[in-house]
TIVO-430185 format. One record per residue: chain; x, y, z of N, C-alpha, C in turn. Coordinates in nm, 4 decimals, m for minus. Atoms other than C-alpha are relative to their C-alpha. Example, Ala and Ser with C-alpha at 12.3 -4.5 7.8 and 13.67 -1.06 7.14 Angstrom:
# residues 2
+----+----------+----------+----------+----------+----------+----------+----------+----------+----------+
! ch !      n.x !      n.y !      n.z !     ca.x !     ca.y !     ca.z !      c.x !      c.y !      c.z !
+----+----------+----------+----------+----------+----------+----------+----------+----------+----------+
!  A !   0.0890 !  m0.1190 !   0.0000 !   1.2300 !  m0.4500 !   0.7800 !   0.0900 !   0.1200 !   0.0000 !
!  A !  m0.0820 !  m0.1190 !  m0.0060 !   1.3670 !  m0.1060 !   0.7140 !  m0.0770 !   0.1090 !   0.0730 !
+----+----------+----------+----------+----------+----------+----------+----------+----------+----------+
***
This chain:
# residues 145
+----+----------+----------+----------+----------+----------+----------+----------+----------+----------+
! ch !      n.x !      n.y !      n.z !     ca.x !     ca.y !     ca.z !      c.x !      c.y !      c.z !
+----+----------+----------+----------+----------+----------+----------+----------+----------+----------+
!  A !   0.0904 !   0.0706 !  m0.0907 !   1.3333 !   0.8916 !  m0.2571 !  m0.1181 !   0.0885 !   0.0395 !
!  A !   0.1090 !  m0.0903 !  m0.0390 !   1.1275 !   1.2014 !  m0.1658 !  m0.1098 !  m0.0019 !  m0.1056 !
!  A !   0.0989 !   0.0060 !   0.1081 !   0.9566 !   1.1890 !  m0.5065 !  m0.0870 !  m0.1249 !   0.0122 !
!  A !   0.0732 !   0.1258 !  m0.0150 !   0.8588 !   0.8264 !  m0.4477 !  m0.0891 !   0.0055 !   0.1237 !
!  A !   0.0787 !  m0.0117 !  m0.1233 !   0.7436 !   0.8960 !  m0.0905 !  m0.1218 !   0.0893 !  m0.0229 !
!  A !   0.1127 !  m0.0884 !   0.0301 !   0.5279 !   1.1851 !  m0.2126 !  m0.1038 !  m0.0715 !  m0.0861 !
!  A !   0.0922 !   0.0735 !   0.0877 !   0.3779 !   0.9656 !  m0.4872 !  m0.0757 !  m0.1063 !   0.0787 !
!  A !   0.0662 !   0.1022 !  m0.0814 !   0.3054 !   0.6879 !  m0.2380 !  m0.1033 !   0.0638 !   0.0922 !
!  A !   0.0950 !  m0.0653 !  m0.0912 !   0.1420 !   0.9260 !   0.0112 !  m0.1243 !   0.0462 !  m0.0749 !
!  A !   0.1155 !  m0.0435 !   0.0791 !  m0.0800 !   1.0716 !  m0.2606 !  m0.0875 !  m0.1189 !  m0.0392 !
!  A !   0.0763 !   0.1204 !   0.0354 !  m0.1816 !   0.7228 !  m0.3755 !  m0.0765 !  m0.0531 !   0.1207 !
!  A !   0.0654 !   0.0521 !  m0.1206 !  m0.2574 !   0.6122 !  m0.0194 !  m0.1160 !   0.0888 !   0.0426 !
!  A !   0.1110 !  m0.0898 !  m0.0326 !  m0.4700 !   0.9204 !   0.0394 !  m0.1213 !  m0.0325 !  m0.0875 !
!  A !   0.1111 !   0.0338 !   0.0906 !  m0.6788 !   0.8296 !  m0.2673 !  m0.0607 !  m0.1354 !   0.0345 !
!  A !   0.0498 !   0.1361 !  m0.0214 !  m0.7047 !   0.4597 !  m0.1892 !  m0.0614 !  m0.0198 !   0.1378 !
!  A !   0.0418 !   0.0255 !  m0.1377 !  m0.7475 !   0.4720 !   0.1881 !  m0.1085 !   0.0958 !   0.0481 !
!  A !   0.0875 !  m0.0996 !  m0.0594 !  m0.9409 !   0.7917 !   0.2469 !   0.0480 !   0.0293 !   0.1411 !
!  A !  m0.0424 !  m0.0357 !  m0.1357 !  m0.9098 !   0.9527 !   0.5882 !  m0.1208 !   0.0106 !   0.0914 !
!  A !   0.1028 !  m0.0092 !  m0.1037 !  m1.1250 !   0.9008 !   0.8929 !   0.0700 !   0.0273 !   0.1316 !
!  A !  m0.0679 !  m0.0455 !  m0.1209 !  m1.0337 !   1.0745 !   1.2152 !  m0.0535 !  m0.0630 !   0.1275 !
!  A !   0.0525 !   0.0762 !  m0.1128 !  m1.2400 !   0.8505 !   1.4434 !   0.0182 !  m0.1476 !  m0.0318 !
!  A !  m0.0256 !   0.1423 !   0.0216 !  m1.1480 !   0.4836 !   1.4870 !  m0.1268 !  m0.0723 !  m0.0444 !
!  A !   0.1101 !   0.0809 !   0.0523 !  m1.3675 !   0.2388 !   1.2962 !   0.0529 !  m0.1400 !  m0.0288 !
!  A !  m0.0395 !   0.1360 !   0.0364 !  m1.3658 !  m0.1309 !   1.2177 !  m0.0119 !  m0.0147 !  m0.1505 !
!  A !   0.0037 !   0.0201 !   0.1454 !  m1.2733 !  m0.2173 !   0.8606 !  m0.0866 !  m0.1213 !  m0.0331 !
!  A !   0.0917 !   0.1060 !   0.0446 !  m1.4536 !  m0.4841 !   0.6563 !   0.0291 !  m0.1365 !   0.0618 !
!  A !  m0.0293 !   0.1264 !  m0.0674 !  m1.2792 !  m0.7639 !   0.8468 !   0.0121 !   0.0181 !   0.1513 !
!  A !   0.0086 !  m0.0213 !  m0.1441 !  m1.3197 !  m0.6075 !   1.1916 !   0.1236 !   0.0570 !   0.0668 !
!  A !  m0.1226 !  m0.0560 !  m0.0576 !  m0.9745 !  m0.4484 !   1.2408 !  m0.0206 !   0.1491 !   0.0272 !
!  A !   0.0128 !  m0.1412 !  m0.0341 !  m0.9738 !  m0.1150 !   1.4240 !   0.1011 !   0.0811 !  m0.0803 !
!  A !  m0.0745 !  m0.0796 !   0.0973 !  m0.8466 !   0.1520 !   1.1866 !  m0.0304 !   0.1478 !   0.0224 !
!  A !   0.0196 !  m0.1453 !  m0.0094 !  m0.7982 !   0.5299 !   1.1843 !   0.0908 !   0.0675 !  m0.1026 !
!  A !  m0.0838 !  m0.0746 !   0.0935 !  m0.6480 !   0.7988 !   0.9634 !  m0.0101 !  m0.0579 !  m0.1400 !
!  A !  m0.0076 !   0.0547 !   0.1355 !  m0.5360 !   0.6721 !   0.6250 !   0.0275 !  m0.1499 !   0.0045 !
!  A !  m0.0144 !   0.1452 !  m0.0051 !  m0.5790 !   0.3033 !   0.7046 !   0.0958 !  m0.0510 !   0.1059 !
!  A !  m0.0934 !   0.0422 !  m0.1052 !  m0.3573 !   0.2933 !   1.0138 !  m0.0687 !  m0.0978 !   0.0947 !
!  A !   0.0555 !   0.1023 !  m0.0884 !  m0.4134 !  m0.0187 !   1.2254 !   0.0881 !  m0.0270 !   0.1218 !
!  A !  m0.0955 !   0.0299 !  m0.1066 !  m0.1059 !  m0.0319 !   1.4512 !  m0.0396 !   0.0713 !   0.1297 !
!  A !   0.0342 !  m0.0555 !  m0.1308 !  m0.2192 !   0.0169 !   1.8128 !  m0.1316 !   0.0751 !   0.0069 !
!  A !   0.1266 !  m0.0733 !   0.0034 !  m0.5630 !   0.1467 !   1.7177 !  m0.1067 !  m0.0754 !   0.0786 !
!  A !   0.1060 !   0.0598 !  m0.0806 !  m0.8499 !   0.0868 !   1.9576 !  m0.1288 !   0.0806 !  m0.0155 !
!  A !   0.1317 !  m0.0643 !   0.0051 !  m1.2169 !   0.1687 !   1.9744 !   0.0023 !   0.1318 !   0.0769 !
!  A !   0.0135 !  m0.1284 !  m0.0669 !  m1.2914 !   0.5305 !   2.0625 !   0.1124 !   0.0991 !  m0.0266 !
!  A !  m0.1107 !  m0.0918 !   0.0281 !  m0.9627 !   0.6788 !   1.9406 !  m0.0437 !   0.1080 !  m0.0986 !
!  A !   0.0225 !  m0.1102 !   0.0931 !  m0.9737 !   1.0154 !   1.7665 !   0.1333 !   0.0678 !  m0.0276 !
!  A !  m0.1214 !  m0.0700 !   0.0422 !  m0.7009 !   1.1944 !   1.5721 !  m0.0372 !   0.1344 !  m0.0595 !
!  A !   0.0139 !  m0.1226 !   0.0772 !  m0.6540 !   1.5401 !   1.4314 !   0.0466 !  m0.0297 !  m0.1425 !
!  A !  m0.0480 !   0.0164 !   0.1374 !  m0.5905 !   1.5839 !   1.0603 !   0.1531 !   0.0005 !  m0.0039 !
!  A !  m0.1461 !  m0.0064 !  m0.0047 !  m0.2304 !   1.6733 !   1.1462 !   0.0596 !  m0.1332 !   0.0451 !
!  A !  m0.0477 !   0.1310 !  m0.0443 !  m0.1857 !   1.3440 !   1.3326 !  m0.0106 !  m0.1021 !  m0.1131 !
!  A !   0.0202 !   0.0950 !   0.1099 !  m0.3284 !   1.1483 !   1.0397 !   0.1029 !   0.0217 !  m0.1104 !
!  A !  m0.0964 !  m0.0305 !   0.1060 !  m0.1058 !   1.3273 !   0.7864 !   0.1421 !  m0.0391 !   0.0408 !
!  A !  m0.1335 !   0.0322 !  m0.0496 !   0.2051 !   1.2858 !   1.0002 !   0.0224 !  m0.1513 !   0.0051 !
!  A !  m0.0132 !   0.1459 !  m0.0086 !   0.1430 !   0.9162 !   1.0659 !   0.0061 !  m0.0611 !  m0.1387 !
!  A !  m0.0042 !   0.0526 !   0.1361 !   0.0746 !   0.8532 !   0.6976 !   0.1414 !   0.0093 !  m0.0565 !
!  A !  m0.1341 !  m0.0190 !   0.0564 !   0.4106 !   0.9962 !   0.5968 !   0.1026 !  m0.0915 !   0.0671 !
!  A !  m0.0938 !   0.0881 !  m0.0718 !   0.5997 !   0.8045 !   0.8679 !  m0.0174 !  m0.1451 !  m0.0413 !
!  A !   0.0252 !   0.1409 !   0.0318 !   0.4317 !   0.4746 !   0.7909 !   0.0294 !  m0.0297 !  m0.1470 !
!  A !  m0.0317 !   0.0191 !   0.1418 !   0.4631 !   0.5204 !   0.4137 !   0.1509 !  m0.0150 !  m0.0179 !
!  A !  m0.1461 !   0.0104 !   0.0075 !   0.8385 !   0.5763 !   0.4584 !   0.0467 !  m0.1359 !   0.0515 !
!  A !  m0.0324 !   0.1312 !  m0.0558 !   0.8566 !   0.2626 !   0.6743 !  m0.0253 !  m0.1101 !  m0.1035 !
!  A !   0.0333 !   0.1029 !   0.0983 !   0.6822 !   0.0539 !   0.4087 !   0.0900 !   0.0094 !  m0.1229 !
!  A !  m0.0914 !  m0.0148 !   0.1133 !   0.8968 !   0.1987 !   0.1290 !   0.1356 !  m0.0617 !   0.0307 !
!  A !  m0.1284 !   0.0570 !  m0.0397 !   1.2136 !   0.1061 !   0.3172 !  m0.0031 !  m0.1519 !  m0.0114 !
!  A !   0.0102 !   0.1459 !   0.0041 !   1.0932 !  m0.2518 !   0.3511 !  m0.0224 !  m0.0528 !  m0.1416 !
!  A !   0.0171 !   0.0397 !   0.1400 !   0.9820 !  m0.2702 !  m0.0122 !   0.1352 !   0.0009 !  m0.0698 !
!  A !  m0.1350 !  m0.0052 !   0.0579 !   1.3323 !  m0.1617 !  m0.1150 !   0.0855 !  m0.1168 !   0.0487 !
!  A !  m0.0760 !   0.1135 !  m0.0525 !   1.4766 !  m0.4311 !   0.1120 !  m0.0421 !  m0.1307 !  m0.0672 !
!  A !   0.0499 !   0.1229 !   0.0641 !   1.2561 !  m0.6987 !  m0.0458 !   0.0359 !  m0.0045 !  m0.1476 !
!  A !  m0.0261 !  m0.0091 !   0.1448 !   1.3191 !  m0.5801 !  m0.4051 !   0.1028 !   0.1100 !  m0.0232 !
!  A !  m0.1033 !  m0.1035 !   0.0016 !   1.6511 !  m0.3964 !  m0.4055 !   0.0161 !   0.0683 !  m0.1356 !
!  A !  m0.0156 !  m0.0625 !   0.1316 !   1.6516 !  m0.3331 !  m0.7823 !  m0.1012 !   0.1117 !  m0.0223 !
!  A !   0.0961 !  m0.1088 !   0.0148 !   1.3547 !  m0.0982 !  m0.7332 !   0.0660 !   0.1369 !   0.0155 !
!  A !  m0.0714 !  m0.1279 !  m0.0129 !   1.6146 !   0.1711 !  m0.6505 !   0.0204 !   0.0673 !  m0.1351 !
!  A !  m0.0239 !  m0.0578 !   0.1330 !   1.6603 !   0.2183 !  m1.0263 !  m0.1248 !  m0.0057 !  m0.0880 !
!  A !   0.1258 !   0.0103 !   0.0744 !   1.2967 !   0.1747 !  m1.1300 !  m0.0778 !   0.1312 !   0.0068 !
!  A !   0.0814 !  m0.1225 !  m0.0008 !   1.0416 !   0.4472 !  m1.2132 !  m0.0759 !   0.0172 !   0.1321 !
!  A !   0.0686 !  m0.0267 !  m0.1275 !   0.8764 !   0.6143 !  m0.9102 !  m0.1369 !  m0.0671 !   0.0098 !
!  A !   0.1319 !   0.0619 !  m0.0041 !   0.5322 !   0.4808 !  m1.0060 !   0.0057 !  m0.1477 !   0.0342 !
!  A !  m0.0166 !   0.1438 !  m0.0288 !   0.6554 !   0.1220 !  m0.9937 !   0.0262 !  m0.0213 !   0.1483 !
!  A !  m0.0337 !   0.0119 !  m0.1423 !   0.8013 !   0.1722 !  m0.6476 !  m0.1212 !   0.0365 !   0.0859 !
!  A !   0.1174 !  m0.0434 !  m0.0768 !   0.4941 !   0.3604 !  m0.5206 !  m0.1096 !  m0.1057 !  m0.0048 !
!  A !   0.1008 !   0.1061 !   0.0102 !   0.2650 !   0.0832 !  m0.6488 !   0.0335 !  m0.1148 !   0.0939 !
!  A !  m0.0415 !   0.1075 !  m0.0913 !   0.4671 !  m0.1772 !  m0.4599 !  m0.0179 !   0.0437 !   0.1450 !
!  A !   0.0191 !  m0.0519 !  m0.1354 !   0.4630 !   0.0442 !  m0.1499 !  m0.1462 !   0.0008 !   0.0410 !
!  A !   0.1438 !  m0.0017 !  m0.0279 !   0.0855 !   0.0818 !  m0.1735 !  m0.0515 !  m0.1402 !   0.0296 !
!  A !   0.0411 !   0.1391 !  m0.0240 !   0.0376 !  m0.2933 !  m0.2003 !   0.0494 !  m0.0470 !   0.1362 !
!  A !  m0.0569 !   0.0418 !  m0.1285 !   0.2714 !  m0.3557 !   0.0946 !  m0.0723 !   0.0661 !   0.1170 !
!  A !   0.0721 !  m0.0736 !  m0.1042 !   0.0936 !  m0.0886 !   0.3026 !  m0.1341 !  m0.0683 !   0.0291 !
!  A !   0.1326 !   0.0595 !  m0.0137 !  m0.2354 !  m0.2673 !   0.2407 !   0.0033 !  m0.1453 !   0.0462 !
!  A !  m0.0008 !   0.1437 !  m0.0322 !  m0.1349 !  m0.6356 !   0.2713 !   0.1040 !  m0.0373 !   0.1043 !
!  A !  m0.1058 !   0.0270 !  m0.0973 !   0.1663 !  m0.6083 !   0.5026 !   0.1310 !  m0.0366 !  m0.0687 !
!  A !  m0.1331 !   0.0250 !   0.0548 !   0.5399 !  m0.6427 !   0.4484 !   0.0234 !  m0.1495 !  m0.0227 !
!  A !  m0.0212 !   0.1438 !   0.0139 !   0.5432 !  m1.0187 !   0.5066 !  m0.0691 !  m0.0556 !  m0.1227 !
!  A !   0.0755 !   0.0479 !   0.1161 !   0.2724 !  m1.0862 !   0.2504 !   0.0595 !   0.0548 !  m0.1289 !
!  A !  m0.0626 !  m0.0564 !   0.1193 !   0.4352 !  m0.8483 !   0.0045 !   0.1277 !  m0.0768 !  m0.0347 !
!  A !  m0.1282 !   0.0671 !   0.0228 !   0.7714 !  m1.0222 !   0.0468 !  m0.0120 !  m0.1363 !  m0.0651 !
!  A !   0.0187 !   0.1330 !   0.0598 !   0.6302 !  m1.3613 !  m0.0530 !  m0.0959 !   0.0030 !  m0.1188 !
!  A !   0.0986 !  m0.0114 !   0.1081 !   0.3889 !  m1.2280 !  m0.3158 !   0.0639 !  m0.0221 !  m0.1365 !
!  A !  m0.0476 !   0.0124 !   0.1376 !   0.4168 !  m1.2968 !  m0.6854 !   0.0394 !   0.1365 !  m0.0561 !
!  A !  m0.0426 !  m0.1345 !   0.0416 !   0.4416 !  m0.9185 !  m0.7308 !   0.1479 !   0.0173 !   0.0338 !
!  A !  m0.1387 !  m0.0137 !  m0.0444 !   0.7654 !  m0.9215 !  m0.5307 !   0.0916 !  m0.0952 !  m0.0769 !
!  A !  m0.0839 !   0.0989 !   0.0693 !   0.9029 !  m1.2415 !  m0.6853 !   0.0228 !   0.0375 !  m0.1460 !
!  A !  m0.0120 !  m0.0338 !   0.1423 !   0.8312 !  m1.1302 !  m1.0421 !   0.0741 !   0.1314 !  m0.0202 !
!  A !  m0.0757 !  m0.1244 !   0.0082 !   0.9655 !  m0.7805 !  m0.9784 !   0.1491 !  m0.0297 !   0.0127 !
!  A !  m0.1414 !   0.0372 !  m0.0172 !   1.2927 !  m0.9333 !  m0.8550 !   0.0572 !  m0.0614 !  m0.1272 !
!  A !  m0.0448 !   0.0646 !   0.1252 !   1.3117 !  m1.1348 !  m1.1791 !  m0.0110 !   0.0935 !  m0.1198 !
!  A !   0.0219 !  m0.1008 !   0.1050 !   1.2319 !  m0.8186 !  m1.3805 !  m0.1051 !  m0.0446 !  m0.1010 !
!  A !   0.1177 !   0.0381 !   0.0791 !   0.9150 !  m0.9831 !  m1.5124 !  m0.1083 !   0.1030 !   0.0327 !
!  A !   0.0859 !  m0.1115 !  m0.0373 !   0.7351 !  m0.6498 !  m1.4985 !  m0.1446 !  m0.0188 !  m0.0450 !
!  A !   0.1363 !   0.0249 !   0.0465 !   0.4345 !  m0.7539 !  m1.7032 !  m0.0692 !  m0.1004 !   0.0923 !
!  A !   0.0555 !   0.0999 !  m0.0913 !   0.3795 !  m1.0611 !  m1.4864 !  m0.0259 !   0.0562 !   0.1382 !
!  A !   0.0177 !  m0.0617 !  m0.1319 !   0.4299 !  m0.8610 !  m1.1673 !  m0.1212 !   0.0920 !  m0.0005 !
!  A !   0.1140 !  m0.0918 !   0.0095 !   0.1810 !  m0.5983 !  m1.2843 !  m0.1309 !  m0.0770 !   0.0058 !
!  A !   0.1228 !   0.0796 !  m0.0006 !  m0.0809 !  m0.8640 !  m1.3499 !  m0.0248 !  m0.0664 !   0.1349 !
!  A !   0.0137 !   0.0635 !  m0.1310 !  m0.0133 !  m1.0192 !  m1.0094 !  m0.0661 !   0.0914 !   0.1027 !
!  A !   0.0719 !  m0.0901 !  m0.0909 !  m0.1460 !  m0.7061 !  m0.8371 !  m0.1471 !  m0.0381 !   0.0074 !
!  A !   0.1439 !   0.0273 !   0.0089 !  m0.4912 !  m0.8144 !  m0.9505 !  m0.0432 !  m0.1186 !   0.0859 !
!  A !   0.0322 !   0.1154 !  m0.0844 !  m0.4718 !  m1.1296 !  m0.7351 !  m0.0355 !   0.0405 !   0.1432 !
!  A !   0.0152 !  m0.0450 !  m0.1386 !  m0.4857 !  m0.9238 !  m0.4134 !  m0.1260 !   0.0837 !   0.0190 !
!  A !   0.1253 !  m0.0761 !  m0.0074 !  m0.8513 !  m0.8174 !  m0.4289 !  m0.0997 !  m0.0597 !   0.0989 !
!  A !   0.0890 !   0.0636 !  m0.0974 !  m0.9896 !  m1.0203 !  m0.1389 !   0.0336 !   0.0456 !   0.1415 !
!  A !  m0.0151 !  m0.0250 !  m0.1437 !  m1.0440 !  m0.9433 !   0.2288 !  m0.1050 !  m0.0849 !   0.0696 !
!  A !   0.0939 !   0.0871 !  m0.0702 !  m1.2018 !  m1.1848 !   0.4719 !  m0.0512 !  m0.1127 !  m0.0884 !
!  A !   0.0371 !   0.1101 !   0.0886 !  m1.2122 !  m1.4441 !   0.1924 !  m0.0941 !   0.0379 !  m0.1130 !
!  A !   0.0942 !  m0.0442 !   0.1032 !  m1.4331 !  m1.2340 !  m0.0359 !   0.0644 !   0.1050 !  m0.0896 !
!  A !  m0.0429 !  m0.1042 !   0.0930 !  m1.3592 !  m1.0306 !  m0.3473 !  m0.0685 !   0.1301 !   0.0413 !
!  A !   0.0526 !  m0.1314 !  m0.0387 !  m1.4014 !  m0.6623 !  m0.2585 !   0.0143 !   0.0952 !  m0.1185 !
!  A !   0.0009 !  m0.0914 !   0.1142 !  m1.4991 !  m0.4103 !  m0.5246 !   0.1060 !   0.1092 !   0.0161 !
!  A !  m0.0982 !  m0.1050 !  m0.0246 !  m1.2828 !  m0.1399 !  m0.3639 !   0.1427 !  m0.0481 !  m0.0199 !
!  A !  m0.1344 !   0.0545 !   0.0195 !  m0.9778 !  m0.3668 !  m0.3600 !   0.0265 !  m0.0304 !  m0.1469 !
!  A !  m0.0161 !   0.0237 !   0.1436 !  m1.0370 !  m0.4649 !  m0.7229 !   0.0352 !   0.1305 !  m0.0709 !
!  A !  m0.0301 !  m0.1319 !   0.0567 !  m1.0418 !  m0.0950 !  m0.8173 !   0.1425 !   0.0423 !   0.0358 !
!  A !  m0.1334 !  m0.0401 !  m0.0459 !  m0.7295 !  m0.0282 !  m0.6081 !   0.1082 !  m0.0774 !  m0.0727 !
!  A !  m0.1038 !   0.0815 !   0.0650 !  m0.5340 !  m0.3183 !  m0.7586 !   0.0157 !   0.0363 !  m0.1474 !
!  A !  m0.0101 !  m0.0440 !   0.1398 !  m0.6165 !  m0.2046 !  m1.1124 !   0.0763 !   0.1313 !  m0.0080 !
!  A !  m0.0707 !  m0.1282 !  m0.0017 !  m0.4951 !   0.1446 !  m1.0253 !   0.1473 !  m0.0197 !   0.0341 !
!  A !  m0.1398 !   0.0290 !  m0.0336 !  m0.1772 !   0.0079 !  m0.8621 !   0.0717 !  m0.0636 !  m0.1190 !
!  A !  m0.0570 !   0.0635 !   0.1195 !  m0.1168 !  m0.2080 !  m1.1699 !   0.0368 !   0.1060 !  m0.1033 !
!  A !  m0.0265 !  m0.1076 !   0.0968 !  m0.1438 !   0.1000 !  m1.3918 !   0.1179 !   0.0854 !   0.0443 !
!  A !  m0.1140 !  m0.0767 !  m0.0533 !   0.0962 !   0.2945 !  m1.1635 !   0.1301 !  m0.0758 !  m0.0202 !
!  A !  m0.1180 !   0.0862 !   0.0118 !   0.3411 !   0.0038 !  m1.1714 !   0.0555 !   0.0026 !  m0.1424 !
!  A !  m0.0396 !   0.0056 !   0.1406 !   0.3470 !   0.0064 !  m1.5526 !   0.0436 !   0.1345 !  m0.0587 !
!  A !  m0.0405 !  m0.1323 !   0.0504 !   0.4054 !   0.3846 !  m1.5875 !   0.1522 !   0.0089 !  m0.0077 !
!  A !  m0.1458 !  m0.0149 !   0.0170 !   0.7516 !   0.4706 !  m1.7145 !   0.0449 !   0.1372 !   0.0430 !
+----+----------+----------+----------+----------+----------+----------+----------+----------+----------+
***
């Protein structure tokens, strides 16, 4: 599990970037650190240590829930699990649980699940270039053996 958690944290660092002062994301949600939104308000500031610590805690939380939604991921390659964790971190556990990525992963339709990552490239009703890039990268991670 530590290998998967490390892979997820590294992926999230690349995809999310780190900002130590609270900002509003493209849909107006207050965010800080590596994409943290829980309890974040305008004017908040973090240290790098706070951002790194919260990332690891929240990544572990999302991994646990991804494993609960797709229990067979326990025997899958770390990249596949980390890709699912990255998607869940970005769209939320509820959305991940009902997503075609989750459903197809449960059915072991790995090719279909990988392609389903590409459907999650919108925020605020608009296709976002950054999300399109991220989903392609998550798809590639998912397919690594």
